[in-house]
Biotite code that builds the C-alpha atoms (Angstrom):
import biotite.structure as struc

atoms = struc.array([
    struc.Atom([-32.280, 22.058, -4.970], chain_id="A", res_id=1, res_name="MET", atom_name="CA", element="C"),
    struc.Atom([-30.416, 19.495, -2.860], chain_id="A", res_id=2, res_name="SER", atom_name="CA", element="C"),
    struc.Atom([-28.438, 18.368, -5.941], chain_id="A", res_id=3, res_name="ASP", atom_name="CA", element="C"),
    struc.Atom([-27.298, 21.967, -6.427], chain_id="A", res_id=4, res_name="LEU", atom_name="CA", element="C"),
    struc.Atom([-26.274, 22.255, -2.769], chain_id="A", res_id=5, res_name="ALA", atom_name="CA", element="C"),
    struc.Atom([-24.439, 18.931, -2.829], chain_id="A", res_id=6, res_name="MET", atom_name="CA", element="C"),
    struc.Atom([-22.676, 19.929, -6.037], chain_id="A", res_id=7, res_name="GLY", atom_name="CA", element="C"),
    struc.Atom([-21.640, 23.261, -4.539], chain_id="A", res_id=8, res_name="ALA", atom_name="CA", element="C"),
    struc.Atom([-20.170, 21.583, -1.459], chain_id="A", res_id=9, res_name="LEU", atom_name="CA", element="C"),
    struc.Atom([-18.018, 19.406, -3.711], chain_id="A", res_id=10, res_name="GLN", atom_name="CA", element="C"),
    struc.Atom([-16.897, 22.172, -6.078], chain_id="A", res_id=11, res_name="SER", atom_name="CA", element="C"),
    struc.Atom([-13.964, 24.535, -5.796], chain_id="A", res_id=12, res_name="GLU", atom_name="CA", element="C"),
    struc.Atom([-15.936, 27.192, -7.695], chain_id="A", res_id=13, res_name="TRP", atom_name="CA", element="C"),
    struc.Atom([-18.378, 27.507, -4.790], chain_id="A", res_id=14, res_name="ALA", atom_name="CA", element="C"),
    struc.Atom([-15.844, 28.143, -2.036], chain_id="A", res_id=15, res_name="THR", atom_name="CA", element="C"),
    struc.Atom([-16.811, 31.817, -1.944], chain_id="A", res_id=16, res_name="GLY", atom_name="CA", element="C"),
    struc.Atom([-20.422, 30.829, -1.315], chain_id="A", res_id=17, res_name="LEU", atom_name="CA", element="C"),
    struc.Atom([-19.823, 27.979, 1.105], chain_id="A", res_id=18, res_name="THR", atom_name="CA", element="C"),
    struc.Atom([-16.966, 29.578, 3.026], chain_id="A", res_id=19, res_name="GLY", atom_name="CA", element="C"),
    struc.Atom([-15.012, 26.338, 2.954], chain_id="A", res_id=20, res_name="THR", atom_name="CA", element="C"),
    struc.Atom([-12.905, 24.265, 0.615], chain_id="A", res_id=21, res_name="ARG", atom_name="CA", element="C"),
    struc.Atom([-14.556, 21.641, -1.546], chain_id="A", res_id=22, res_name="ALA", atom_name="CA", element="C"),
    struc.Atom([-15.624, 18.537, 0.371], chain_id="A", res_id=23, res_name="ILE", atom_name="CA", element="C"),
    struc.Atom([-15.130, 15.080, -1.134], chain_id="A", res_id=24, res_name="SER", atom_name="CA", element="C"),
    struc.Atom([-18.422, 13.493, -0.125], chain_id="A", res_id=25, res_name="LEU", atom_name="CA", element="C"),
    struc.Atom([-17.131, 10.124, -1.326], chain_id="A", res_id=26, res_name="ASP", atom_name="CA", element="C"),
    struc.Atom([-14.566, 10.291, 1.494], chain_id="A", res_id=27, res_name="ARG", atom_name="CA", element="C"),
    struc.Atom([-17.456, 10.527, 3.969], chain_id="A", res_id=28, res_name="LEU", atom_name="CA", element="C"),
    struc.Atom([-18.901, 7.163, 2.861], chain_id="A", res_id=29, res_name="ASP", atom_name="CA", element="C"),
    struc.Atom([-17.843, 5.042, 5.817], chain_id="A", res_id=30, res_name="ILE", atom_name="CA", element="C"),
    struc.Atom([-19.283, 1.869, 4.290], chain_id="A", res_id=31, res_name="VAL", atom_name="CA", element="C"),
    struc.Atom([-17.070, 2.268, 1.213], chain_id="A", res_id=32, res_name="ALA", atom_name="CA", element="C"),
    struc.Atom([-14.127, 2.894, 3.538], chain_id="A", res_id=33, res_name="ARG", atom_name="CA", element="C"),
    struc.Atom([-14.939, 0.074, 5.985], chain_id="A", res_id=34, res_name="ALA", atom_name="CA", element="C"),
    struc.Atom([-11.573, -1.584, 5.386], chain_id="A", res_id=35, res_name="ALA", atom_name="CA", element="C"),
    struc.Atom([-9.914, 1.481, 6.951], chain_id="A", res_id=36, res_name="GLU", atom_name="CA", element="C"),
    struc.Atom([-11.620, 1.021, 10.315], chain_id="A", res_id=37, res_name="LEU", atom_name="CA", element="C"),
    struc.Atom([-9.237, 0.180, 13.139], chain_id="A", res_id=38, res_name="ARG", atom_name="CA", element="C"),
    struc.Atom([-11.292, 0.527, 16.329], chain_id="A", res_id=39, res_name="HIS", atom_name="CA", element="C"),
    struc.Atom([-14.452, -1.140, 17.656], chain_id="A", res_id=40, res_name="PRO", atom_name="CA", element="C"),
    struc.Atom([-17.698, 0.685, 16.998], chain_id="A", res_id=41, res_name="ILE", atom_name="CA", element="C"),
    struc.Atom([-21.085, 0.296, 18.627], chain_id="A", res_id=42, res_name="LEU", atom_name="CA", element="C"),
    struc.Atom([-24.029, 1.571, 16.589], chain_id="A", res_id=43, res_name="ILE", atom_name="CA", element="C"),
    struc.Atom([-27.464, 1.940, 18.111], chain_id="A", res_id=44, res_name="LEU", atom_name="CA", element="C"),
    struc.Atom([-29.934, 2.727, 15.343], chain_id="A", res_id=45, res_name="HIS", atom_name="CA", element="C"),
    struc.Atom([-33.681, 2.492, 14.894], chain_id="A", res_id=46, res_name="SER", atom_name="CA", element="C"),
    struc.Atom([-34.886, 0.873, 11.705], chain_id="A", res_id=47, res_name="ASP", atom_name="CA", element="C"),
    struc.Atom([-37.815, 3.277, 11.966], chain_id="A", res_id=48, res_name="ASP", atom_name="CA", element="C"),
    struc.Atom([-35.621, 6.386, 11.955], chain_id="A", res_id=49, res_name="ASP", atom_name="CA", element="C"),
    struc.Atom([-37.431, 8.781, 9.630], chain_id="A", res_id=50, res_name="GLY", atom_name="CA", element="C"),
    struc.Atom([-34.443, 11.118, 9.213], chain_id="A", res_id=51, res_name="PHE", atom_name="CA", element="C"),
    struc.Atom([-31.384, 8.860, 8.946], chain_id="A", res_id=52, res_name="VAL", atom_name="CA", element="C"),
    struc.Atom([-32.142, 5.518, 7.300], chain_id="A", res_id=53, res_name="PRO", atom_name="CA", element="C"),
    struc.Atom([-30.499, 2.558, 9.010], chain_id="A", res_id=54, res_name="SER", atom_name="CA", element="C"),
    struc.Atom([-29.337, 0.883, 5.788], chain_id="A", res_id=55, res_name="GLY", atom_name="CA", element="C"),
    struc.Atom([-25.780, 2.218, 6.001], chain_id="A", res_id=56, res_name="ALA", atom_name="CA", element="C"),
    struc.Atom([-25.512, 1.067, 9.617], chain_id="A", res_id=57, res_name="SER", atom_name="CA", element="C"),
    struc.Atom([-26.558, -2.441, 8.598], chain_id="A", res_id=58, res_name="HIS", atom_name="CA", element="C"),
    struc.Atom([-24.142, -2.430, 5.642], chain_id="A", res_id=59, res_name="ARG", atom_name="CA", element="C"),
    struc.Atom([-21.251, -1.258, 7.812], chain_id="A", res_id=60, res_name="LEU", atom_name="CA", element="C"),
    struc.Atom([-21.944, -3.953, 10.407], chain_id="A", res_id=61, res_name="ALA", atom_name="CA", element="C"),
    struc.Atom([-22.081, -6.562, 7.638], chain_id="A", res_id=62, res_name="ALA", atom_name="CA", element="C"),
    struc.Atom([-18.863, -5.268, 6.075], chain_id="A", res_id=63, res_name="ALA", atom_name="CA", element="C"),
    struc.Atom([-16.898, -5.274, 9.352], chain_id="A", res_id=64, res_name="ARG", atom_name="CA", element="C"),
    struc.Atom([-18.456, -7.727, 11.820], chain_id="A", res_id=65, res_name="PRO", atom_name="CA", element="C"),
    struc.Atom([-15.040, -7.970, 13.491], chain_id="A", res_id=66, res_name="ASP", atom_name="CA", element="C"),
    struc.Atom([-15.236, -4.326, 14.630], chain_id="A", res_id=67, res_name="LEU", atom_name="CA", element="C"),
    struc.Atom([-18.814, -3.123, 14.277], chain_id="A", res_id=68, res_name="VAL", atom_name="CA", element="C"),
    struc.Atom([-21.703, -4.142, 16.485], chain_id="A", res_id=69, res_name="ARG", atom_name="CA", element="C"),
    struc.Atom([-25.140, -2.906, 15.474], chain_id="A", res_id=70, res_name="LEU", atom_name="CA", element="C"),
    struc.Atom([-28.016, -2.905, 17.916], chain_id="A", res_id=71, res_name="GLU", atom_name="CA", element="C"),
    struc.Atom([-31.210, -2.310, 15.945], chain_id="A", res_id=72, res_name="SER", atom_name="CA", element="C"),
    struc.Atom([-34.253, -0.812, 17.549], chain_id="A", res_id=73, res_name="PHE", atom_name="CA", element="C"),
    struc.Atom([-37.799, -0.581, 16.205], chain_id="A", res_id=74, res_name="GLN", atom_name="CA", element="C"),
    struc.Atom([-40.292, 2.238, 16.652], chain_id="A", res_id=75, res_name="VAL", atom_name="CA", element="C"),
    struc.Atom([-37.817, 4.464, 18.483], chain_id="A", res_id=76, res_name="ALA", atom_name="CA", element="C"),
    struc.Atom([-37.483, 7.017, 15.660], chain_id="A", res_id=77, res_name="ARG", atom_name="CA", element="C"),
    struc.Atom([-34.645, 9.523, 15.310], chain_id="A", res_id=78, res_name="HIS", atom_name="CA", element="C"),
    struc.Atom([-32.615, 10.279, 18.505], chain_id="A", res_id=79, res_name="THR", atom_name="CA", element="C"),
    struc.Atom([-35.290, 8.665, 20.664], chain_id="A", res_id=80, res_name="LYS", atom_name="CA", element="C"),
    struc.Atom([-33.617, 5.353, 21.493], chain_id="A", res_id=81, res_name="LEU", atom_name="CA", element="C"),
    struc.Atom([-33.018, 6.083, 25.149], chain_id="A", res_id=82, res_name="TRP", atom_name="CA", element="C"),
    struc.Atom([-36.512, 7.575, 25.554], chain_id="A", res_id=83, res_name="ASN", atom_name="CA", element="C"),
    struc.Atom([-38.050, 4.505, 23.956], chain_id="A", res_id=84, res_name="TYR", atom_name="CA", element="C"),
    struc.Atom([-36.135, 1.850, 25.901], chain_id="A", res_id=85, res_name="ASP", atom_name="CA", element="C"),
    struc.Atom([-33.672, 3.280, 28.444], chain_id="A", res_id=86, res_name="PRO", atom_name="CA", element="C"),
    struc.Atom([-32.951, -0.117, 29.993], chain_id="A", res_id=87, res_name="GLN", atom_name="CA", element="C"),
    struc.Atom([-32.023, -1.771, 26.698], chain_id="A", res_id=88, res_name="ARG", atom_name="CA", element="C"),
    struc.Atom([-30.010, 1.300, 25.629], chain_id="A", res_id=89, res_name="TRP", atom_name="CA", element="C"),
    struc.Atom([-28.043, 1.313, 28.894], chain_id="A", res_id=90, res_name="SER", atom_name="CA", element="C"),
    struc.Atom([-27.599, -2.463, 29.001], chain_id="A", res_id=91, res_name="ASP", atom_name="CA", element="C"),
    struc.Atom([-26.358, -2.527, 25.408], chain_id="A", res_id=92, res_name="THR", atom_name="CA", element="C"),
    struc.Atom([-23.715, 0.110, 26.079], chain_id="A", res_id=93, res_name="ILE", atom_name="CA", element="C"),
    struc.Atom([-22.699, -1.441, 29.393], chain_id="A", res_id=94, res_name="ARG", atom_name="CA", element="C"),
    struc.Atom([-22.342, -4.901, 27.812], chain_id="A", res_id=95, res_name="THR", atom_name="CA", element="C"),
    struc.Atom([-20.376, -3.555, 24.843], chain_id="A", res_id=96, res_name="TRP", atom_name="CA", element="C"),
    struc.Atom([-18.004, -1.679, 27.144], chain_id="A", res_id=97, res_name="LEU", atom_name="CA", element="C"),
    struc.Atom([-17.495, -4.832, 29.216], chain_id="A", res_id=98, res_name="ALA", atom_name="CA", element="C"),
    struc.Atom([-16.866, -6.849, 26.046], chain_id="A", res_id=99, res_name="ASP", atom_name="CA", element="C"),
    struc.Atom([-14.206, -4.270, 25.140], chain_id="A", res_id=100, res_name="MET", atom_name="CA", element="C"),
    struc.Atom([-12.590, -4.658, 28.573], chain_id="A", res_id=101, res_name="GLY", atom_name="CA", element="C"),
    struc.Atom([-13.817, -1.256, 29.687], chain_id="A", res_id=102, res_name="LEU", atom_name="CA", element="C"),
    struc.Atom([-16.135, -0.153, 32.449], chain_id="A", res_id=103, res_name="SER", atom_name="CA", element="C"),
    struc.Atom([-19.320, 1.878, 32.203], chain_id="A", res_id=104, res_name="ALA", atom_name="CA", element="C"),
    struc.Atom([-18.487, 3.509, 35.541], chain_id="A", res_id=105, res_name="VAL", atom_name="CA", element="C"),
    struc.Atom([-16.382, 6.652, 35.175], chain_id="A", res_id=106, res_name="ALA", atom_name="CA", element="C"),
    struc.Atom([-12.928, 6.374, 36.602], chain_id="A", res_id=107, res_name="GLY", atom_name="CA", element="C"),
    struc.Atom([-12.914, 2.617, 37.178], chain_id="A", res_id=108, res_name="SER", atom_name="CA", element="C"),
    struc.Atom([-11.120, -0.074, 35.178], chain_id="A", res_id=109, res_name="ARG", atom_name="CA", element="C"),
])
């Protein structure tokens, strides 16, 4: 069933069903398009995420170590990083912002 749905999203013939133009899912593959990245990215991802596997995050970080920083968590599961380790989550973001010359405090520079 998912193959049918994915095919429909990519096909012009299904626009009446989907209510949108065909989507080129290949264009959504950020790892394949890593050379196009222009801005720093921080990814916080759990290797134990049962919904969104972390493989693409690891591949993107490996493809663009100049722009992509990956902070891997364990056990945290999907969308639970802050709940699992709020101190590490906050420290990681604060450190990354400082490394970028930004501040984690709103309104300050």
